[in-house]
SENU-713417 format. One line per field, with one value per residue (C-alpha): chain; x, y, z; residue in one letter; residue number from 1. Coordinates in steps of 0.02 Angstrom, whole numbers, plus 50000, padded with zeros to 5 digits. Layout:
N
unit	c(A, ...)
c1	c(X, ...)
c2	c(Y, ...)
c3	c(Z, ...)
code	c(A, ...)
pos	c(NUM, ...)
END
This chain:
261
unit	c(A, A, A, A, A, A, A, A, A, A, A, A, A, A, A, A, A, A, A, A, A, A, A, A, A, A, A, A, A, A, A, A, A, A, A, A, A, A, A, A, A, A, A, A, A, A, A, A, A, A, A, A, A, A, A, A, A, A, A, A, A, A, A, A, A, A, A, A, A, A, A, A, A, A, A, A, A, A, A, A, A, A, A, A, A, A, A, A, A, A, A, A, A, A, A, A, A, A, A, A, A, A, A, A, A, A, A, A, A, A, A, A, A, A, A, A, A, A, A, A, A, A, A, A, A, A, A, A, A, A, A, A, A, A, A, A, A, A, A, A, A, A, A, A, A, A, A, A, A, A, A, A, A, A, A, A, A, A, A, A, A, A, A, A, A, A, A, A, A, A, A, A, A, A, A, A, A, A, A, A, A, A, A, A, A, A, A, A, A, A, A, A, A, A, A, A, A, A, A, A, A, A, A, A, A, A, A, A, A, A, A, A, A, A, A, A, A, A, A, A, A, A, A, A, A, A, A, A, A, A, A, A, A, A, A, A, A, A, A, A, A, A, A, A, A, A, A, A, A, A, A, A, A, A, A, A, A, A, A, A, A)
c1	c(50000, 50061, 50148, 50038, 49883, 49957, 49995, 49811, 49762, 49885, 49803, 49644, 49711, 49882, 50054, 50128, 49987, 49983, 49926, 49849, 49805, 49629, 49559, 49425, 49505, 49411, 49442, 49620, 49569, 49680, 49595, 49666, 49626, 49719, 49755, 49825, 49919, 49758, 49680, 49570, 49533, 49460, 49433, 49513, 49476, 49591, 49555, 49669, 49607, 49617, 49502, 49456, 49468, 49350, 49347, 49161, 49114, 49230, 49151, 48977, 49022, 49088, 48931, 48809, 48911, 48846, 48666, 48686, 48678, 48625, 48647, 48834, 48985, 48987, 49056, 49199, 49276, 49331, 49489, 49572, 49715, 49776, 49830, 49702, 49523, 49515, 49357, 49366, 49232, 49228, 49308, 49195, 49240, 49129, 49124, 49029, 48859, 48819, 48661, 48643, 48480, 48470, 48605, 48577, 48643, 48488, 48380, 48512, 48554, 48374, 48358, 48514, 48448, 48278, 48355, 48413, 48232, 48200, 48337, 48230, 48308, 48433, 48435, 48611, 48547, 48402, 48501, 48573, 48453, 48550, 48527, 48643, 48495, 48406, 48491, 48415, 48237, 48102, 48057, 47886, 47964, 48090, 47973, 47969, 48157, 48136, 48083, 48128, 48210, 48391, 48470, 48632, 48675, 48798, 48698, 48783, 48838, 49013, 48936, 48823, 48931, 48882, 48963, 48998, 48832, 48734, 48691, 48705, 48787, 48788, 48956, 49040, 48927, 49019, 48861, 48710, 48572, 48395, 48286, 48130, 48098, 48096, 48274, 48372, 48258, 48265, 48455, 48456, 48341, 48469, 48603, 48493, 48457, 48641, 48679, 48570, 48392, 48248, 48164, 48016, 48130, 48215, 48047, 48002, 48150, 48142, 47956, 48000, 48077, 47974, 48042, 47964, 47796, 47788, 47845, 47715, 47708, 47756, 47907, 47966, 47948, 48037, 48181, 48205, 48201, 48329, 48444, 48431, 48473, 48617, 48694, 48670, 48766, 48905, 48920, 48929, 49065, 49170, 49147, 49304, 49220, 49110, 49035, 48961, 48868, 48802, 48746, 48660, 48567, 48512, 48450, 48352, 48270, 48224, 48151, 48049, 47979, 47921, 47850, 47982, 48044)
c2	c(50000, 50174, 50261, 50415, 50311, 50244, 50422, 50465, 50315, 50332, 50482, 50377, 50200, 50224, 50175, 50001, 49954, 49782, 49792, 49640, 49676, 49622, 49568, 49671, 49839, 49928, 50080, 50098, 50081, 49996, 49884, 49807, 49738, 49844, 49792, 49901, 49863, 49873, 49730, 49837, 49771, 49875, 49869, 50011, 50069, 50203, 50287, 50406, 50585, 50637, 50688, 50555, 50414, 50342, 50496, 50534, 50355, 50355, 50513, 50445, 50285, 50387, 50494, 50349, 50245, 50324, 50287, 50099, 50036, 49854, 49839, 49864, 49848, 49991, 50152, 50220, 50369, 50449, 50553, 50626, 50734, 50789, 50612, 50493, 50472, 50341, 50259, 50146, 50024, 49879, 49722, 49572, 49389, 49350, 49270, 49298, 49217, 49069, 49111, 48940, 48841, 48751, 48857, 48893, 49068, 49120, 49165, 49273, 49356, 49404, 49469, 49576, 49655, 49679, 49785, 49912, 49959, 49982, 50115, 50231, 50370, 50470, 50657, 50643, 50531, 50640, 50708, 50541, 50501, 50385, 50400, 50258, 50148, 50283, 50243, 50070, 50130, 50199, 50379, 50335, 50210, 50328, 50373, 50189, 50195, 50339, 50328, 50363, 50199, 50188, 50069, 49972, 49980, 49834, 49689, 49519, 49380, 49449, 49608, 49513, 49438, 49308, 49314, 49167, 49193, 49175, 49359, 49441, 49609, 49715, 49793, 49898, 50051, 50152, 50187, 50204, 50285, 50350, 50244, 50142, 50014, 49884, 49912, 49824, 49670, 49649, 49660, 49525, 49418, 49421, 49361, 49218, 49158, 49173, 49066, 48925, 48966, 48956, 49125, 49054, 49004, 49173, 49258, 49154, 49228, 49406, 49419, 49407, 49581, 49728, 49832, 49708, 49722, 49911, 49918, 49915, 49774, 49895, 49958, 49779, 49746, 49906, 49880, 49700, 49752, 49891, 49774, 49645, 49775, 49841, 49669, 49629, 49785, 49749, 49571, 49633, 49755, 49618, 49460, 49385, 49377, 49224, 49257, 49420, 49325, 49205, 49351, 49430, 49269, 49260, 49440, 49406, 49250, 49345, 49492, 49378, 49289, 49456, 49513, 49647, 49603)
c3	c(50000, 49955, 50099, 50073, 50104, 50265, 50320, 50300, 50406, 50549, 50638, 50657, 50671, 50750, 50691, 50666, 50550, 50470, 50289, 50205, 50022, 49975, 49808, 49724, 49688, 49549, 49441, 49503, 49686, 49814, 49942, 50099, 50270, 50397, 50576, 50714, 50874, 50978, 50882, 50773, 50600, 50458, 50270, 50173, 49996, 49926, 49759, 49664, 49686, 49504, 49364, 49239, 49365, 49493, 49604, 49587, 49630, 49781, 49850, 49822, 49914, 50060, 50061, 50068, 50191, 50352, 50297, 50271, 50449, 50451, 50263, 50234, 50348, 50474, 50399, 50505, 50417, 50254, 50229, 50077, 50017, 49846, 49804, 49879, 49937, 50074, 50144, 50296, 50356, 50478, 50410, 50392, 50402, 50255, 50083, 49921, 49913, 49804, 49706, 49624, 49640, 49806, 49888, 50073, 50037, 49940, 50090, 50175, 50009, 49977, 50156, 50133, 49974, 50054, 50192, 50063, 50026, 50212, 50220, 50117, 50014, 50117, 50083, 50015, 49874, 49817, 49669, 49614, 49472, 49358, 49170, 49117, 49067, 48969, 48803, 48808, 48841, 48729, 48765, 48835, 48955, 49036, 49181, 49231, 49263, 49385, 49566, 49746, 49793, 49849, 49724, 49725, 49541, 49532, 49601, 49595, 49712, 49741, 49811, 49930, 50067, 50195, 50367, 50483, 50572, 50411, 50388, 50219, 50187, 50029, 49986, 49850, 49853, 49722, 49623, 49736, 49637, 49649, 49536, 49512, 49647, 49507, 49448, 49585, 49593, 49404, 49409, 49543, 49436, 49296, 49416, 49478, 49302, 49260, 49414, 49347, 49400, 49278, 49257, 49355, 49499, 49496, 49505, 49657, 49749, 49683, 49722, 49908, 49900, 49962, 49819, 49698, 49783, 49770, 49588, 49451, 49325, 49188, 49285, 49309, 49123, 49072, 49193, 49137, 48954, 48971, 49069, 48930, 48798, 48902, 48927, 48742, 48695, 48818, 48753, 48573, 48622, 48705, 48602, 48678, 48849, 48845, 49017, 48953, 48817, 48949, 49056, 48906, 48871, 49053, 49046, 48888, 48960, 49119, 49023, 48911, 49063, 49133, 48966, 48948, 48773)
code	c(X, X, X, X, X, X, X, X, X, X, X, X, X, X, X, X, X, X, X, X, X, X, X, X, X, X, X, X, X, X, X, X, X, X, X, X, X, X, X, X, X, X, X, X, X, X, X, X, X, X, X, X, X, X, X, X, X, X, X, X, X, X, X, X, X, X, X, X, X, X, X, X, X, X, X, X, X, X, X, X, X, X, X, X, X, X, X, X, X, X, X, X, X, X, X, X, X, X, X, X, X, X, X, X, X, X, X, X, X, X, X, X, X, X, X, X, X, X, X, X, X, X, X, X, X, X, X, X, X, X, X, X, X, X, X, X, X, X, X, X, X, X, X, X, X, X, X, X, X, X, X, X, X, X, X, X, X, X, X, X, X, X, X, X, X, X, X, X, X, X, X, X, X, X, X, X, X, X, X, X, X, X, X, X, X, X, X, X, X, X, X, X, X, X, X, X, X, X, X, X, X, X, X, X, X, X, X, X, X, X, X, X, X, X, X, X, X, X, X, X, X, X, X, X, X, X, X, X, X, X, X, X, X, X, X, X, X, X, X, X, X, X, X, X, X, X, X, X, X, X, X, X, X, X, X, X, X, X, X, X, X)
pos	c(1, 2, 3, 4, 5, 6, 7, 8, 9, 10, 11, 12, 13, 14, 15, 16, 17, 18, 19, 20, 21, 22, 23, 24, 25, 26, 27, 28, 29, 30, 31, 32, 33, 34, 35, 36, 37, 38, 39, 40, 41, 42, 43, 44, 45, 46, 47, 48, 49, 50, 51, 52, 53, 54, 55, 56, 57, 58, 59, 60, 61, 62, 63, 64, 65, 66, 67, 68, 69, 70, 71, 72, 73, 74, 75, 76, 77, 78, 79, 80, 81, 82, 83, 84, 85, 86, 87, 88, 89, 90, 91, 92, 93, 94, 95, 96, 97, 98, 99, 100, 101, 102, 103, 104, 105, 106, 107, 108, 109, 110, 111, 112, 113, 114, 115, 116, 117, 118, 119, 120, 121, 122, 123, 124, 125, 126, 127, 128, 129, 130, 131, 132, 133, 134, 135, 136, 137, 138, 139, 140, 141, 142, 143, 144, 145, 146, 147, 148, 149, 150, 151, 152, 153, 154, 155, 156, 157, 158, 159, 160, 161, 162, 163, 164, 165, 166, 167, 168, 169, 170, 171, 172, 173, 174, 175, 176, 177, 178, 179, 180, 181, 182, 183, 184, 185, 186, 187, 188, 189, 190, 191, 192, 193, 194, 195, 196, 197, 198, 199, 200, 201, 202, 203, 204, 205, 206, 207, 208, 209, 210, 211, 212, 213, 214, 215, 216, 217, 218, 219, 220, 221, 222, 223, 224, 225, 226, 227, 228, 229, 230, 231, 232, 233, 234, 235, 236, 237, 238, 239, 240, 241, 242, 243, 244, 245, 246, 247, 248, 249, 250, 251, 252, 253, 254, 255, 256, 257, 258, 259, 260, 261)
END
C-alpha cells in the first residue's frame, strides 16, 4: 500500500499498521485489510484523487456509507488529500454468496437486498438520478426507470457477502442511485438466472423483495428490458468475453419471462 495512504490512516488508526492487500480493487482503487496494534481490523479502499478516474464514485460511496447501517459493513471514516480518497469500514469475516439453485445462501442474500429498501432514500441521494439505462429505453418508458428507491447499481453475488453467522451484507457502494423500485430486483433476477435458475425460479426469489411488491408490473417489464438491451450491447462490444454473452442470454430470458421484450 502506498505510503501516502498509510499516512492518512495513521492519525485515526495508529502507527505500526499491518497491511493485508485484499482482492477486488476497481477503477484503480487499492483495497486492503488493515490491523493496528490494539487489535482493530478494518477494510480500506483508497482511490486516486484525480480527474478522469473513479473519484466521483469514491466520493459517492463515502457519502452513502453512514446511511447503510444494518445493510453494509459499518462506515467508520473517510479522509482525503491531493493524492488519495480513502474510505474505511469495519472488516467482515465473510464470503461471496452462492446464488445457484438450492444454495443455502439464497435466503440470507434476499434478506440483505431487502434491507436496502428499508433504508429509504437518504437526503444525500436525492440528486442521484441515474441515466445510464436511458439509452436502452424507449422515450415513453423513461418514467418507469425513475423513482425514489435507493438502488445498488451493481447487484451480483460477489457484492452480497455472507458472514459466519449467516447474515448477508451488501458491499461495493460506488454507484448508489435513485431509481425505480423495480430496477434492483430485476438486476438480481438476471444474476439468479445466470447462476442457473429458471426464470420462474428466479421470480420466486425476487418476488420476496418489498421493492418488487411496490413496483408496478410495467416498471418491472421496462427495467428488465433495458437490462437485457444493456447486457446485449456489452456482450457485442466484448465478444472475447464468453461470460458476458452468457449474462446477456440470462438477461434476455428473464426479460421475456416478465413480458419485457
